[in-house]
N, C-alpha and C positions, 0 to 999 in steps of 0.2 A: 193754473190751464182754464181752459176756457169753459172742462165740464166736466160734472161731478161724475160722467156713467160713461163708462168707455168698454169696449169689447176685442180678448180680449181671445186672438185666436194661438190657443199654445200646440205645438206642433208636438209630442210628446215621444217623437221615437228621435230627438236631437239631441244632443248631450247625452246629458247619465243618464239613461230609462227607468237604474234601478231605482232614481229617485224619487219615490210614491208617494211625498208630498208633496211635489214641487207646486200642485192646481192650485192646495188648501195655499201653505205659501202666499202664492200670487194675490191671489183675493185675498187672502187673510191682509196681507203688508197693505193691498191698496186701502183697503178699506180701514187701515188706520191713518187714511191717510186721508180721509172721506169724500175715497169715489169708492161710485158700487161698481161690482167688475159682472159683465155678461160672458164666460165663460166659455168658450169650443174647445173641448179634444181633442187633435186629429191625426194621425200618422201618414200627413202629407201628401202628393196627387193633386187633381184642380179642384176638388174640396174648395180647397184654403185661399181658392179665391170667388167662388161664388158663395161661401160663407160671408168672404167679407165684402162682395157685394150683393147678398141679402142685410146685413149693415147696414152701408149708407143705408138702403131703400126704407128699413127701416126708422133713418135716424138721427142714427150714430155718428155723432160730430168725431170722436178718437175710435180710431181700432192698432188696435199691442197686435205685432207680433209676436213668438215666441218659438225663439226652435235657430238657426243658420239662418246662409241669403239666400238660398232655398226658398225659405218658409217667406224672408221677411219680406223677399224682391216675390213671389207670388199672390203675399196681401195687399205688395206698395201694384201691383196690376189692376186691382178692384180703385184704388184712389184717386190715382194719374191725374190731372184734373179739375178734382170735384171738392170743398171745398175742408171736409175731411181732413185730422190729420192723419199720419203713421207717427204710431210707438214702439221704440225695440228692448225688445227684450233679446241680449243675444248668449242663447242658448249653444251655437254649433260650437266645431270645432277650433274655425282662424275667424270669427267674427268679420271679416272688411269690413264693411258698409259702416258699424258701432266704430270701429277704434278710424277709421277715416274723418269719420262727423265726430269721435272727440268722445263720443259715451259712454260709461264706465262698462265694465265687463261683466262687472258685483251685479250681483238679482238685486236686491235690496237698494243699492245707488241707482239703477237701473230702472225700478220699479218707483226711487224718488224724482225724477227725472221725470215722469209723467205728470206726479203732478208737479212742480217747480219750474218745469222747461220752461220754452220760449220756442215758436212753432216759426223754423228758419222752412225756404223752397231750396230746392235740389235739382241736380236733371235728373235726368230720363231719359238712358239707351233704347230701341226698337228698330228690330229688326221683324219683316213677315211679319208685324204688327204682334206684335212680342216685347216684352218691358222687360229691361235687365237695368240695372241698380251698379253692376261692376264691371262687371268684362263679356261679354262677347269672340271664345275662340273654335278657331276649322282646326283638326292635321292632328296632334301626338297630346294636345291635352282630353279633348272629347275621349279617343281610348282608352287614355289613363284612368279616367272618371268610371266608365264601364267597365273599366278591369279590376278597379276597384272594390265598387261594390259588387262584383262578382262574387268577389271572396271574402267581403261580409259576410255577407246573406252563407257563405257559406259557415258561416262562425266564426273564419279567422280572426283578433283582432287587429285594432286600426292603423296602428304602422307593419306586422306585417301585410295587412291589403291594402298600402301605401306601397312598400319596399317588391312588391310580389311586379304591384300592374307598373309603377316606373320599369321595371328591368324587359317584364313584354313588352314596353310598348316602344324601349329601345330601340328590345332585340327587334321587330317589322318592321318599327321607322318606316313609317306613312311620309312619305312625296305628290302634292296637288301641282298641280301644273292649275292657275287660278290668275281671270284681265282681273284687273280695280276700278274702279270708277270711280273717282270725287270729285267736290267742286269745280275741282281748275283740271284734273290732268285726269292719266291713267293708263299704267301698265301693267303690263305682264312678269311672274316668276310662278318660279316650280318653288315650292318649298310644306318646310313639314310644322311647319306654323305659321297659323294669321292669331294675335288676338287684335280686338278692340273691346279698347277700354269706354269710363264712361266718364269720357275728362282725363288729362293724360299724367300715365304712372312714373312716377322712381326708378330707374332702368338700374340703377349703378348704388352701391350702397349699401349698403345695411336697413336701410329704409328700404330698400326693393320690395316693389310690391305696393305703396301706400301712396296718397293723391292729397296733395295738399287742397285738392277744393274740387269741388262735386258742385258746382254752378257756374262753372268758364263757358255755358255753349258749345262744347265742341264733344270731338269722339274722335279718338287717339289710337290710328294701328300704326299697328309696331308688324312687320313681315321679316322672319330671317329667311336668307341664301343656303344656311346654314349645310354642309354637305355631313351628313354622318350622325353616330351617334356620340361618336369623340369628337365629334367639334362639335355637336352640340352641350355639353360634358363645360367641354374648352370656354364653352361660351358665358356660361354657367359662375364659373371662379372666375371672368373677370370680369364681372355683372358684379358681383360679391367688391372687388380690391377695385369696381369705379374703374374701370375700364373696356369698355364695349362704347365700337364707334359708332359714329349716327352715318349710313353711306357704308359701311366697308362690312357692321356685322350683321348689319339689318337698315330695313329702313322703314322711316317714319311717314304721319301726313296728318295732320292736323284737319278736322275738316268738317263740315256740317251734316254733309251727303254720302255714304257709298255702297256703290252699289259691287258686287262679286259674280263674276262668273263661274261659272269652272264643266270643262266636258259629260261630267254625270246630271242628271235630271234632281237625285237629293241629294241630301249629304248631311255629318251630322255638327252637329252644336255643340256647345255648351253654352249654356247662360248661369249664370251667375255661378256651377256647378251642376246646371240640372242638364242632360246632353237627352236629345231631338234628333228626330231626324226634319231636314228644314227640303220642300222642294227651289233649288234654282229657280233663278236669280234669288238672288239674299240681297236684302236690300234696307237698309240702315240709314239713322234718325235721330240724328238724339231731337229730345223737349224740354227744352231748357225750361229752368222752374215748373216743372212740371206737378212738382208730386210738394207735398208742406208733408212736414217728421220732424218732430221734439226733439227741440237738443237742451244737454246743459247753457243756463239762462246766461253764465258768465263766458260763452263759444261767441 
């Protein structure tokens, strides 16, 4: 690794909150690799990006994000277009970004990558100046995420919260009327779900939700027009068995830029699992090779 001193931003609300030894483990393991860690423990929010920006101003060349995809995205937002590198400690539930980069989920092995890995440039997506690493979505998914968070705050376990939120979302089933403008096309759809990926996603088979690459310089836009909860569930089953049909079950566009217009002034958007209200229109673009990430040397 090109730096023997790193900044570590640990979101201790990610993963297992009861593991009070985790901060000491991180510092000790990095110390065994001869790396000095400046550790910051946070609980999420905009402060994560602010701490990462402060680390850059102090000259930090490696900033390590410990948490779920939302935490990693918040740190990455500060590092885009800088010469600093992002280290990833995947401590969330799904860890999409880490898995798509071939990073180990085990904490000790992930810290070993910080020491022995190599730096790779990857793309990021942007919507109205906000960065996302994985995806940005409208409609069903933001509603689902908000419901799950509400139930978790009420003390429900994560699986109960997930199931309750899924059922509630399907019951309400929001439908949006949305106008899309891409590099070379314009179209309007009534849809319950818009999904904008930072590069193309696998949407069929058991690798569904993964990406083969994060450096293709494209946004992948998926829009379904399926009407009603039953049809959407049917579509999910078809995806698992590799039976989804482009232009029949969904529209797909590969583009570098995207504009989304809708009749309302504002809309809820989920970026890497974090929901915010955005002012319309939504202006998306890809930022090719804008982020340095530390990955295993053999990838």
